[in-house]
C-alpha positions as a Markdown table, in Angstrom:
| # | Residue | x | y | z |
|---|---|---|---|---|
| 1 | Met | 75.5 | -43.0 | -16.2 |
| 2 | Ile | 75.0 | -43.2 | -20.0 |
| 3 | Glu | 76.9 | -40.3 | -21.7 |
| 4 | Ile | 75.5 | -39.5 | -24.9 |
| 5 | Lys | 78.1 | -38.4 | -27.5 |
| 6 | Lys | 76.0 | -39.3 | -30.8 |
| 7 | Ala | 72.8 | -39.6 | -31.8 |
| 8 | Glu | 71.2 | -39.6 | -35.5 |
| 9 | Ile | 68.1 | -40.5 | -36.6 |
| 10 | Val | 68.0 | -43.6 | -38.7 |
| 11 | Ala | 64.2 | -44.7 | -39.7 |
| 12 | Val | 61.2 | -42.5 | -39.4 |
| 13 | Thr | 58.2 | -44.8 | -40.5 |
| 14 | Gly | 54.9 | -46.2 | -39.8 |
| 15 | Arg | 55.3 | -49.7 | -41.2 |
| 16 | Lys | 56.9 | -52.6 | -39.5 |
| 17 | Asp | 58.6 | -53.8 | -42.9 |
| 18 | Gln | 60.7 | -50.5 | -42.5 |
| 19 | Tyr | 61.7 | -50.7 | -38.8 |
| 20 | Pro | 65.7 | -50.8 | -38.4 |
| 21 | Ser | 67.1 | -54.2 | -37.9 |
| 22 | Glu | 67.0 | -55.9 | -34.6 |
| 23 | Asp | 70.7 | -55.9 | -33.9 |
| 24 | Met | 70.4 | -53.4 | -31.0 |
| 25 | Tyr | 68.2 | -52.8 | -27.8 |
| 26 | Glu | 65.8 | -50.1 | -27.6 |
| 27 | Leu | 64.0 | -47.9 | -25.0 |
| 28 | Ala | 61.2 | -46.5 | -26.1 |
| 29 | Phe | 59.4 | -43.3 | -25.0 |
| 30 | Ala | 55.5 | -42.5 | -25.0 |
| 31 | Gly | 53.2 | -40.0 | -24.0 |
| 32 | Arg | 50.2 | -37.8 | -24.7 |
| 33 | Ser | 50.8 | -34.9 | -27.6 |
| 34 | Asn | 52.2 | -32.1 | -25.9 |
| 35 | Val | 53.7 | -33.8 | -23.0 |
| 36 | Gly | 57.1 | -32.8 | -23.6 |
| 37 | Lys | 58.6 | -35.7 | -25.5 |
| 38 | Ser | 60.5 | -34.1 | -28.1 |
| 39 | Ser | 62.0 | -31.5 | -25.8 |
| 40 | Leu | 62.9 | -34.6 | -23.3 |
| 41 | Leu | 64.9 | -36.4 | -25.9 |
| 42 | Asn | 66.8 | -33.1 | -27.2 |
| 43 | Leu | 67.9 | -32.7 | -23.5 |
| 44 | Leu | 69.0 | -36.4 | -23.3 |
| 45 | Thr | 70.8 | -36.3 | -26.3 |
| 46 | Asn | 72.2 | -32.8 | -25.6 |
| 47 | Arg | 70.9 | -31.9 | -29.2 |
| 48 | Lys | 68.6 | -28.8 | -29.8 |
| 49 | Lys | 66.8 | -30.0 | -32.7 |
| 50 | Leu | 67.4 | -34.0 | -32.7 |
| 51 | Ala | 63.7 | -34.2 | -31.9 |
| 52 | Lys | 61.5 | -31.7 | -33.9 |
| 53 | Val | 59.2 | -30.0 | -31.3 |
| 54 | Ser | 55.8 | -29.3 | -32.7 |
| 55 | Gly | 53.6 | -25.8 | -32.2 |
| 56 | Ser | 50.5 | -28.5 | -33.4 |
| 57 | Pro | 50.1 | -31.2 | -30.8 |
| 58 | Gly | 49.5 | -34.4 | -32.4 |
| 59 | Lys | 51.6 | -33.7 | -35.6 |
| 60 | Thr | 54.3 | -36.6 | -34.8 |
| 61 | Arg | 52.5 | -39.4 | -37.0 |
| 62 | Thr | 55.5 | -42.0 | -37.5 |
| 63 | Ile | 57.7 | -43.9 | -35.1 |
| 64 | Asn | 61.1 | -42.2 | -34.9 |
| 65 | Phe | 64.3 | -44.6 | -34.5 |
| 66 | Tyr | 67.3 | -42.7 | -33.0 |
| 67 | Glu | 70.8 | -44.7 | -33.0 |
| 68 | Ile | 72.7 | -43.6 | -29.7 |
| 69 | Asn | 76.4 | -43.8 | -29.6 |
| 70 | Gly | 76.1 | -46.8 | -32.1 |
| 71 | Glu | 75.3 | -49.1 | -29.1 |
| 72 | Phe | 71.2 | -48.7 | -28.5 |
| 73 | Arg | 68.3 | -47.0 | -29.9 |
| 74 | Ile | 66.0 | -44.4 | -28.5 |
| 75 | Val | 62.5 | -45.0 | -30.1 |
| 76 | Asp | 59.9 | -41.8 | -29.9 |
| 77 | Leu | 56.3 | -43.3 | -30.3 |
| 78 | Pro | 53.9 | -41.1 | -31.7 |
| 79 | Gly | 51.8 | -39.1 | -29.2 |
| 80 | Tyr | 48.3 | -40.1 | -28.3 |
| 81 | Gly | 45.4 | -38.3 | -26.7 |
| 82 | Tyr | 45.2 | -35.1 | -29.0 |
| 83 | Ala | 41.5 | -34.3 | -29.1 |
| 84 | Lys | 41.9 | -32.7 | -32.5 |
| 85 | Val | 42.9 | -35.6 | -34.0 |
| 86 | Ser | 40.2 | -37.7 | -36.0 |
| 87 | Lys | 39.3 | -40.8 | -34.5 |
| 88 | Ser | 40.2 | -43.0 | -37.5 |
| 89 | Leu | 43.6 | -41.2 | -37.4 |
| 90 | Ser | 44.1 | -41.8 | -33.8 |
| 91 | Asn | 43.0 | -45.6 | -33.9 |
| 92 | Ser | 45.7 | -45.7 | -36.8 |
| 93 | Trp | 48.3 | -44.6 | -34.3 |
| 94 | Gly | 47.0 | -47.1 | -32.0 |
| 95 | Asp | 47.7 | -50.0 | -34.3 |
| 96 | Met | 51.0 | -48.5 | -35.2 |
| 97 | Ile | 52.4 | -48.6 | -31.4 |
| 98 | Asp | 50.3 | -51.8 | -30.9 |
| 99 | Glu | 52.4 | -53.3 | -33.8 |
| 100 | Tyr | 55.7 | -52.0 | -32.5 |
| 101 | Leu | 55.4 | -52.9 | -28.8 |
| 102 | Thr | 54.4 | -56.6 | -29.8 |
| 103 | Ser | 57.0 | -57.3 | -32.8 |
| 104 | Arg | 60.3 | -55.8 | -31.2 |
| 105 | Ser | 62.2 | -58.5 | -29.5 |
| 106 | Lys | 64.8 | -56.3 | -28.1 |
| 107 | Leu | 62.7 | -53.6 | -26.7 |
| 108 | Leu | 63.7 | -53.5 | -23.1 |
| 109 | Lys | 60.8 | -51.0 | -21.6 |
| 110 | Val | 58.5 | -48.3 | -22.8 |
| 111 | Ile | 59.1 | -45.0 | -20.6 |
| 112 | Gln | 55.9 | -43.1 | -20.4 |
| 113 | Leu | 55.5 | -39.2 | -20.0 |
| 114 | Val | 53.3 | -37.3 | -17.9 |
| 115 | Asp | 52.5 | -33.8 | -17.3 |
| 116 | Ile | 53.5 | -33.7 | -13.2 |
| 117 | Arg | 50.9 | -30.9 | -13.0 |
| 118 | His | 48.0 | -32.6 | -13.8 |
| 119 | Glu | 46.2 | -36.2 | -13.0 |
| 120 | Pro | 46.8 | -38.8 | -15.6 |
| 121 | Ser | 44.3 | -38.7 | -18.1 |
| 122 | Lys | 42.4 | -41.8 | -19.1 |
| 123 | Gln | 44.5 | -42.3 | -22.1 |
| 124 | Asp | 47.5 | -42.1 | -19.5 |
| 125 | Val | 45.9 | -44.8 | -17.7 |
| 126 | Gln | 44.9 | -46.9 | -20.2 |
| 127 | Met | 48.8 | -46.5 | -21.8 |
| 128 | Tyr | 50.3 | -47.8 | -18.6 |
| 129 | Glu | 47.8 | -50.9 | -18.2 |
| 130 | Tyr | 48.6 | -51.7 | -21.5 |
| 131 | Leu | 52.4 | -51.5 | -20.9 |
| 132 | Lys | 52.3 | -53.3 | -17.9 |
| 133 | His | 50.4 | -56.2 | -19.8 |
| 134 | Tyr | 53.5 | -56.6 | -21.8 |
| 135 | Asn | 55.9 | -56.0 | -18.8 |
| 136 | Leu | 57.1 | -52.9 | -20.6 |
| 137 | Asp | 55.9 | -50.8 | -17.4 |
| 138 | Gly | 57.7 | -49.4 | -14.3 |
| 139 | Ile | 59.3 | -46.1 | -15.6 |
| 140 | Val | 57.4 | -42.9 | -15.5 |
| 141 | Val | 58.8 | -39.5 | -16.4 |
| 142 | Ala | 56.9 | -36.4 | -14.6 |
| 143 | Thr | 57.8 | -33.7 | -17.2 |
| 144 | Lys | 57.3 | -30.0 | -16.7 |
| 145 | Ser | 58.5 | -30.1 | -13.0 |
| 146 | Asp | 59.3 | -26.4 | -13.2 |
| 147 | Lys | 55.8 | -25.5 | -13.4 |
| 148 | Ile | 55.2 | -26.5 | -9.7 |
| 149 | Ser | 56.9 | -25.6 | -6.5 |
| 150 | Arg | 59.4 | -28.2 | -5.2 |
| 151 | Asn | 57.4 | -28.5 | -2.3 |
| 152 | His | 54.5 | -29.7 | -4.0 |
| 153 | Ile | 56.5 | -32.5 | -6.2 |
| 154 | Lys | 56.2 | -35.5 | -3.8 |
| 155 | Lys | 52.2 | -34.8 | -3.5 |
| 156 | His | 52.2 | -34.7 | -7.4 |
| 157 | Glu | 54.2 | -37.9 | -7.6 |
| 158 | Ala | 52.0 | -39.8 | -5.1 |
| 159 | Met | 48.7 | -38.7 | -7.3 |
| 160 | Ile | 50.4 | -40.1 | -10.6 |
| 161 | Arg | 51.5 | -43.1 | -8.7 |
| 162 | Lys | 48.2 | -43.6 | -7.0 |
| 163 | Ser | 46.3 | -42.9 | -10.5 |
| 164 | Leu | 48.4 | -45.1 | -12.8 |
| 165 | Gly | 48.5 | -48.3 | -10.2 |
| 166 | Met | 52.2 | -48.2 | -9.8 |
| 167 | Ser | 53.8 | -50.6 | -7.5 |
| 168 | Ala | 56.3 | -48.9 | -4.8 |
| 169 | Glu | 59.2 | -50.4 | -6.8 |
| 170 | Asp | 58.2 | -48.6 | -9.9 |
| 171 | Ile | 60.3 | -45.7 | -10.9 |
| 172 | Ile | 58.8 | -41.7 | -11.3 |
| 173 | Ile | 61.5 | -39.1 | -12.2 |
| 174 | Pro | 60.2 | -35.5 | -12.3 |
| 175 | Ile | 62.3 | -33.6 | -14.9 |
| 176 | Ser | 62.4 | -30.0 | -16.3 |
| 177 | Ser | 63.5 | -29.8 | -19.9 |
| 178 | Leu | 63.4 | -26.0 | -19.5 |
| 179 | Lys | 65.5 | -26.0 | -16.2 |
| 180 | Lys | 67.5 | -28.7 | -17.5 |
| 181 | Thr | 66.8 | -31.0 | -14.3 |
| 182 | Gly | 66.0 | -34.8 | -13.8 |
| 183 | Gln | 67.7 | -35.8 | -16.8 |
| 184 | Asp | 70.9 | -37.8 | -15.0 |
| 185 | Lys | 68.4 | -39.9 | -12.8 |
| 186 | Leu | 67.1 | -41.1 | -16.1 |
| 187 | Leu | 70.2 | -41.8 | -17.7 |
| 188 | Glu | 71.1 | -43.8 | -14.7 |
| 189 | Val | 68.0 | -45.8 | -15.0 |
| 190 | Met | 68.4 | -46.2 | -18.8 |
| 191 | Asp | 72.3 | -47.3 | -18.0 |
| 192 | Asp | 70.8 | -49.7 | -15.6 |
| 193 | Leu | 68.5 | -51.2 | -18.1 |
| 194 | Leu | 71.3 | -51.6 | -20.8 |
| 195 | Ser | 74.0 | -52.9 | -18.5 |
| 196 | Ser | 71.8 | -55.6 | -17.6 |
| 197 | Lys | 72.0 | -56.6 | -21.1 |
| 198 | Glu | 75.6 | -55.7 | -21.4 |
| 199 | Ile | 75.4 | -54.0 | -24.4 |
């Protein structure tokens, strides 16, 4: 399992010409606004304020690149699907994500976050289908797992799997950033992805 000892932000941008050079493999994280992405990144890196947790959803309007242990990058994609964001801004975010996903040769996988309490939204389904088109799908983190009883976790996992059209081999990882549970499994999965490339 990866032990994240060092994490630093190396680029915050919405422009392709400002992306870091492609000298490291990247694992990207995508999810709806307010799904708990910043909290998850802080949990994984064991840093309280590496990724800023916003009180107002839809605030992240850039792609944030974090260099991990000097070996690979975690890439935080802007949140999607927040109703109060104007359509033109929402479309520009879509273009930003699209440009990133289609231009990075060392992008290994996009880890999609969904809220375990609810059936995936229309935007969640669209995102997963989009990732599938680019062969970047297969790993979903179900956030806020402390908000439902343990007895219901498998039922909610099955709901997510069905809604997103995930295969039996695809991975769902329930995580609670509040209770600090589930992150070890995610770090193991990330380690497997990176080990296959021998970073």
